[in-house]
C-alpha positions as CSV (number, residue, x, y, z in Angstrom):
1,M,64.1,-82.2,-21.2
2,R,64.6,-78.9,-22.8
3,F,64.8,-75.6,-21.1
4,S,64.5,-72.3,-22.9
5,L,65.1,-68.8,-21.7
6,K,62.6,-66.2,-22.8
7,R,63.2,-62.5,-22.8
8,P,61.1,-60.7,-20.2
9,L,58.1,-58.9,-21.7
10,A,58.9,-55.2,-22.3
11,L,56.4,-52.6,-21.2
12,D,54.9,-50.6,-23.9
13,E,55.5,-46.9,-22.9
14,R,52.3,-45.9,-24.6
15,L,50.4,-47.8,-22.0
16,I,52.0,-46.0,-19.0
17,P,49.8,-43.2,-17.7
18,L,51.0,-39.7,-18.3
19,E,51.0,-39.1,-14.5
20,I,53.8,-41.7,-14.2
21,R,55.8,-40.9,-17.3
22,G,58.1,-38.0,-16.6
23,R,55.7,-36.5,-14.0
24,P,55.5,-37.6,-10.4
25,L,52.0,-38.5,-9.3
26,M,52.3,-36.5,-6.2
27,Q,53.3,-33.3,-8.1
28,F,50.3,-33.7,-10.4
29,G,47.9,-34.1,-7.4
30,I,49.3,-31.0,-5.6
31,R,48.8,-29.0,-8.8
32,R,45.2,-30.1,-9.1
33,L,44.6,-29.3,-5.5
34,L,46.0,-25.8,-5.9
35,I,43.7,-25.2,-8.8
36,V,40.7,-26.3,-6.8
37,V,41.7,-24.1,-3.9
38,A,42.1,-21.1,-6.2
39,I,38.6,-21.7,-7.7
40,V,37.1,-21.9,-4.2
41,A,38.9,-18.7,-3.1
42,V,37.5,-16.8,-6.1
43,V,34.0,-18.1,-5.5
44,C,34.2,-17.2,-1.8
45,T,35.5,-13.7,-2.7
46,I,32.6,-13.1,-5.1
47,Y,30.1,-14.4,-2.6
48,V,31.4,-12.1,0.2
49,A,31.4,-9.1,-2.1
50,A,27.8,-9.9,-3.2
51,I,26.7,-10.2,0.5
52,N,28.5,-6.9,1.4
53,Y,26.8,-5.2,-1.5
54,F,23.4,-6.5,-0.6
55,Y,23.7,-5.4,3.0
56,A,25.7,-2.2,2.4
57,D,22.9,0.0,3.6
58,R,22.6,-2.0,6.9
59,H,26.3,-1.9,7.4
60,H,26.3,1.9,6.9
61,A,23.5,2.5,9.3
62,K,25.1,0.3,11.9
63,S,28.4,2.2,11.4
64,V,26.7,5.6,11.9
65,L,24.7,4.5,15.0
66,G,27.8,2.8,16.4
67,E,29.5,6.1,16.7
68,V,26.6,7.6,18.7
69,K,27.3,7.4,22.5
70,G,24.6,6.6,25.1
71,I,22.1,4.7,23.0
72,G,20.7,1.2,23.1
73,S,17.9,-1.1,21.9
74,I,18.8,-0.2,18.2
75,K,16.2,-1.4,15.7
76,L,16.5,-1.1,11.9
77,L,13.6,-0.8,9.5
78,S,14.3,-2.1,6.1
79,H,12.8,-3.6,2.9
80,I,14.2,-5.5,-0.1
81,D,14.4,-3.8,-3.5
82,I,17.1,-5.8,-5.4
83,V,19.2,-5.0,-2.4
84,E,18.3,-4.3,1.2
85,E,17.4,-0.7,1.9
86,V,17.3,0.6,5.4
87,N,14.5,3.2,5.6
88,G,14.8,4.1,9.3
89,S,16.0,3.1,12.7
90,S,15.0,3.7,16.3
91,F,16.9,3.5,19.6
92,S,16.6,4.4,23.2
93,V,18.6,6.8,25.3
94,E,20.6,5.5,28.2
95,G,19.4,6.9,31.6
96,Q,16.0,7.9,30.1
97,P,13.4,5.2,30.9
98,G,10.9,4.7,28.1
99,S,12.9,6.9,25.8
100,V,12.8,6.5,22.0
101,I,14.2,8.4,19.0
102,A,13.2,7.3,15.5
103,V,15.1,8.6,12.5
104,G,14.9,8.1,8.8
105,G,17.5,6.6,6.4
106,L,21.1,7.5,7.1
107,R,22.6,7.1,3.6
108,T,23.8,10.7,3.3
109,Y,24.5,11.3,7.0
110,K,28.3,11.0,6.7
111,D,28.4,13.1,3.5
112,D,26.3,16.2,4.3
113,G,25.3,15.7,7.9
114,S,21.6,15.9,7.2
115,F,19.1,13.5,8.8
116,T,15.5,13.3,9.6
117,V,13.5,12.4,12.7
118,S,10.0,11.0,12.9
119,K,9.7,10.6,16.7
120,I,11.3,12.0,19.8
121,G,9.8,10.6,23.0
122,K,6.0,10.8,22.8
123,W,6.1,13.3,20.0
124,R,5.7,12.5,16.3
125,F,6.1,14.9,13.4
126,R,4.1,15.9,10.4
127,V,5.4,18.2,7.6
128,L,3.5,19.2,4.5
129,G,3.6,21.7,1.7
130,Q,3.8,22.2,-2.1
131,R,7.0,22.2,-4.1
132,H,8.7,20.8,-7.2
133,L,9.2,17.1,-6.7
134,G,10.6,16.2,-10.1
135,N,7.4,16.3,-12.1
136,F,7.1,18.2,-15.5
137,L,4.3,18.9,-17.9
138,E,4.5,16.4,-20.7
139,N,4.0,18.8,-23.6
140,T,5.9,21.9,-22.4
141,G,8.4,20.4,-19.9
142,V,7.4,23.1,-17.3
143,P,8.1,21.9,-13.8
144,V,5.0,21.2,-11.7
145,E,4.6,21.7,-8.0
146,S,3.1,18.9,-6.1
147,N,1.6,18.6,-2.6
148,Y,3.5,16.4,-0.2
149,L,3.0,15.1,3.3
150,S,5.7,13.5,5.4
151,D,6.2,12.2,9.0
152,H,9.9,13.1,9.0
153,L,11.4,16.4,10.2
154,E,14.8,17.5,8.7
155,L,17.5,18.2,11.2
156,G,21.3,18.9,10.8
157,S,23.5,21.9,10.3
158,T,21.4,23.2,7.4
159,S,18.0,22.4,8.8
160,P,15.3,25.0,8.3
161,Y,14.2,24.2,11.9
162,K,17.4,25.1,13.6
163,D,16.3,28.6,14.5
164,L,13.3,27.1,16.4
165,I,15.5,25.1,18.7
166,P,17.6,27.0,21.3
167,F,20.5,24.5,21.2
168,E,22.4,22.7,18.6
169,V,20.9,19.6,16.9
170,N,23.4,19.3,14.1
171,T,24.1,15.6,14.7
172,L,22.5,12.5,16.1
173,Q,24.7,12.9,19.1
174,D,23.2,16.3,19.7
175,V,19.7,14.9,19.6
176,V,20.7,12.2,22.1
177,D,22.4,14.6,24.4
178,H,19.5,17.0,24.4
179,Y,16.8,14.3,24.5
180,A,15.0,15.5,27.7
181,E,15.2,19.2,26.6
182,L,13.7,18.3,23.2
183,V,10.8,16.4,24.7
184,D,10.0,19.4,26.9
185,L,10.5,21.9,24.0
186,L,8.1,20.0,21.6
187,E,5.3,20.5,24.2
188,S,5.2,24.1,23.0
189,W,5.4,23.4,19.2
190,P,2.3,23.9,16.9
191,R,-0.4,21.3,16.7
192,K,-2.5,20.2,13.7
193,A,-5.2,22.8,14.2
194,I,-2.7,25.7,13.7
195,P,0.5,24.4,12.0
196,G,3.7,26.3,12.2
197,S,5.8,27.1,9.0
198,V,9.3,27.5,7.9
199,T,10.9,28.6,4.6
200,L,12.9,26.0,2.7
201,Q,16.1,26.7,0.7
202,D,14.1,26.7,-2.5
203,G,11.9,29.5,-1.2
204,T,8.8,27.3,-0.7
205,T,6.9,27.2,2.6
206,Q,6.8,24.0,4.7
207,F,4.1,23.6,7.4
208,F,4.7,21.4,10.4
209,Y,3.1,20.3,13.6
210,V,3.6,17.7,16.3
211,M,1.3,14.9,17.6
212,E,1.4,12.8,20.7
213,D,1.4,9.0,20.4
214,A,-2.2,8.8,21.6
215,E,-3.4,11.3,18.9
């Protein structure tokens, strides 16, 4: 009976996975995990930035109204045009049952302090006139004045209506603080049959009147 000793088979290094040859498997797995985490973080950052951009107008309106004291029941009016645009908002005044103040968009409120109101209590506004609204004659380029009609009255520190109000209404807070006085004051403002008028900064005349909800 013969016995023979054979050499053990040698492993061909070419058949050993790269993860094992000179690179611990765990180290390779952690590196891949870090790459995945980084990609997820970038995607989340882009997503959050996109959401913030889309709702920027809403966030701005909420920020402005959040600084006004003594209001509640805040409602935002918006529409979608590529991004969400907040056209107006309404809110009640604490301690004034049935109260409501409706304002226009607040995009420029923090910049120049101007804002518009469409309703205070039972009173709604109408303003109308004729002025240059950005239209020009095609052949000559001469600016053309156009008729306009709006349901928003401009208030703020530069408002053409400030001389008609015997107290300051330079800010939203002023309107809230003088809510009851404004409701009483508007009782004496012009009606549709005989509108009042003010002169705007561009020298044009703007007519205005108030209407009750039932009108």
